N, C-alpha and C positions, 0 to 999 in steps of 0.2 A: 743275157741282157743285163747291164749294170746301170743303175740309176745314180747320178751324182747331183745332189742339191747344192745350190750356191755355185752352179757351174759357170756363171758369168763373172764370178768374183776372183779374187787373188788365188787362194789355195785350190778352190774348186776347179778353175780353168786349168791350172797347172796340173792337177791330178788327171783331168781329161786328156791333156797332152801326154802325160806319162803313160796312161793306159793305152793310148794310141801307139806309143813307142814300144809297149810290151805286146802289141799285136791285137789289142781289143778294138773293135770297130762298132759293135752293137751296144752303144751307150746312149742313154736318155739324159738330156740336159734339163734340169729344173731350176728355175730362177724367175725373177722379174726382169724381163729383157727390154727395159725401158730407158736404160742409161746409155746414151751413145758413146760414152767414154769406155764402156766395157766391150764394145763390139769386137775390137781387135783381139780380145782375150779368147774368143771362141770361133771367130769366123773361119779360121783355117783348120779347125779341128774336124775329125771324122766322127760322125754320130748318126744315130738312127732317127732321133726325134727331139724336138724342143717342146717343153711343156711349161706353161706359166705356173708359177708357184701356187696361185689360188685355185688352179684346176687340177693339181697333182693327185689329190686323193680320189677324185672322180676317174681320172685316167688310170690310177693304180687298180681301182676296183674292176675296170674292164680289161686290164693288161697284166695283172699280177702273175698269171701263169707263165709269162715269158721272162719274168724278172728273176735274176739269180742272186743279186746283192744290192743293198742300198748303202751308199756312202753319203751321209748327211752332213754337209759342210755349210749349208745356208744359215745365215744368222744376221741379225743387226749387230755390227761389230764396233760401232763408234763408242769409245769408252768415256766420252764426256757428255753424251746426251742425257737429258733430264726427264724424258717421257717414259716413266717406269712401265706404264701399261703397254707401250709398244714393244719393249724388250720382253715383257712377260708373254705377250701374244706370239711374237715371232720366234723367240729363243726357248721358251718353256712350253707353252701350250702346243705349238706346232710340232715340237720335238716329241711331245707325249703322243700326239696323233700318229707320227711316224713309227714310234715304238709299238703302239698297239696294232698298227697295220702289219708290221713285221711279224708279230705274234699271230695275227689272223691268217696271214698268207704263208707262214713258215719261211720267212726270209731272214738271212743274217744281216747284221747292222754294224757299221762303224759310224760314230758321230764325233763331232768336234766339241771338246770341252775347252778349257783355257787355264793357263797358269795364273791368270788374274784372279781366279777363285781363291788363291792363297792369301789374298789381302796384303797386309804389311809384312808378311813372312815371319811373324813372331812365333808361329807354330811350326816353322820349318816348311820344307817342300817335299814331304814324304807322301806318296800316293796310296798309302794303306787305307783300305775302306773303313778302318776303325776310327780314323780321325777326320774323315771328310766332313762329317756333320758339324764339327767344331770350328770349321774355317769361317772367317769373317771378311767377305769381299768388301771392296771399297767404292764400287760404283754400280750403276744399274746393269750394265753389261755383265760384269762379273757375277753379280747377284743372280741374274737370270740363268747363267751357265751353272752356277752352284746349285740353284734350286732344282735344275733338271738332274744333275748328278745325284743329289740326295734322293730325289723321287725315284730314279732308276734303281738305286740300291735297295729301296724299300719294297720294290715290287716282287711279289711271290711268282707272278707270271711274267716270264721274260722270253725274248727271242731265243732260239736254240743256240745262237752264238751272237754275242754283242761285245763291243768294246768302245769305251769313251776315252778319247785321247786329249790329255791336257797339253795343248801346244804351248811352248814357251815363246820366246820372241822371234817370230818367223820373218824372214826377209827373202826377197828374190823376185824374179820376173813376174809380170802381170799384176803388180800392185799399183800400177801407174794412175789408176782412177781414185785412189784412196785419199788424196789431198793431205790434210794435216795428220791423218792417221797412218800414212805411209811410213815405212821404216826410216830410220836415220840414215841408212845407206843411200836410199833413194833421194832423201832430202839433201844430204851432203853432196851427192853427185850434182844435183841441180844448182845448189848454191856455189859450189866450187867452179862449175862450168860458167856461171854468170859473173861471180865476183872474185874468184880465185882464193876464197877463204871460207871458213865455216864457223858458225857460232853454236855452242852447246849450252844446255841449261846449267846454270850455276847451282851448286849444292846448297840447300837450305838446312842441311843436317850437319851440325858441328863435328860429327865423327867421320864425315865423308868429304874428301877433297873434291874441288871442282873437277868435273870430268871423270871422276872415279865411281860414279854411280854405275852399278854392274848389272848385267843381264846374262842369261843363258841364251845367246843368240844362236839360232839354228836356221840353216839354209832350207828353202822349200823343197829342194831335191831330196834332202834327208827325210823330211816329213813324208814325202810320197813313198820313200823306201819302207818306212814303218807301216804305212797303210797297206802297201802291197804284201808285206810280211803277214799281216793279220788276215788279209783276203785269202792268202794261200795256206794259212795255218789256223784253221778255225777251232782253236782250243783256248782254254783259259780266259773265259769271258771276264770282263771287269774294266776298271778305270786305270789308265796308265799315264805317267808322265812321258812327254816326248820333248826332250831337250838333249843337249850334248853331254850334260853332266859337268860342264865347266862354265864358270862365270867369267866374263870379260868386261872391261870398262868401255864406256862410250869413247874415251880417248883412244883406246886400242882400235875400236871400230872405225873411227874417223881417220886415224892415221893410215889404216889399211886402204881406205878410199883414196886418200891423197896418193899413196904409193901406186895403187892400181891405175890411177889417172896420169901418173908421172908428173905430178904437180907438187911444188914445194909446200910444206905444211905451213898453214896460217890459221890458228885456232884461237878463238876468244870465247867469252862466256857472257850470257845474259840471264836475267832472273827467270826462273820457272814461272809460267803464267799462273795467276791466282786460281783459275778455274780447274787446274789439275794438280795444284801444289799439295792440297790436303790429302789426296788419294795417291800420291806419287810413291812408287816402289823404288827403294834405293838399292835393292839387291834381290836377284832371283837366280836360282840354280837348281835344276832338276835332279832329284834323286832318281836315277834310272836303274836301280838294282832290280826292281820288279820286272821291268822290260827285258833286261838281260836274263833274268831267271827263267823266262818262258821261251828262250832260244833266239832272241834277236842279237846277233853277234857282229853285225856290220859296223865298221868304224864310221864315225861322223866326220864330215869334212872340217878341216880347220877353219877358223875365222878368216885367216888371211887368204886361203885358197878359195873359199866360197865367195868372199867379197870380190876377189880378183875375177872370178868367173862371171859373177853378176855384172860387174862394171864393164868388163872388156867384151864379154860375149853378148850382152843384152843392152845395157844402158848406152854405151858408146856406139853400139851398132844399131840403136833404135829398133830393137827386135823384141817381139813377144814370143813367149814359149808356146 
């Protein structure tokens, strides 16, 4: 039995579908199942049980002997929220309780960290444990993820296998409920479908041209490949970057959407909203040397191929994974 928290959300529901594809059926979905927009993410999945997030630890106490692995992807993911106590409760304290439960019941753990913990990137994007404490996140979401990373590394008592995965800019099917926090691919598809054109954020950094803000964009399929690797190779506990190792511009990304939709490019720029401008990252790129060093050798999908798959196989088909 595999437990997936955040199973109604974007990456969590995709991971459940990927586990189904790999032949896993005995899966327990943990989340708050109160958002009707998320129902399509899990209604077609095969699973053993659904457990409310608030009831999970009581459920685990009664059923831990049947559990083989916990994949903890549940979190408050909005990067612009201001309720620091909510992020601390859901992303830090809840994760600590999962960690301690894994120790108590002898369970391996994968949990989701975030590339947002790198802040403005001034210290680079190296996932060495020696520098993690020095990182300076720029918002409450990133801070809560960073706090848990630091706490985990300080613990003398650990699950017998654990890994924290710093996901970079993930996009793909099942993010349809995320609204403003959905990927630019999803937003561009909707905008182009409606208006035939797309607006990107203008650069407010004199060293970066408009549209040349860069990210390490990674397809959710590749994210699940990495999680399956660690599920099947329970060695080398620690924190790892999960990106492609290549930074691409938002212009590249948007042009790929136009091409996948077979629509002529029409791209303009608007000011970055004030509420995210101060904490805006102009560049991210995962150093994936450590991930490669422990044996992950699968190639990542190119930006163009992954955007094409997402747009044509899912968005245009109005299909969830």
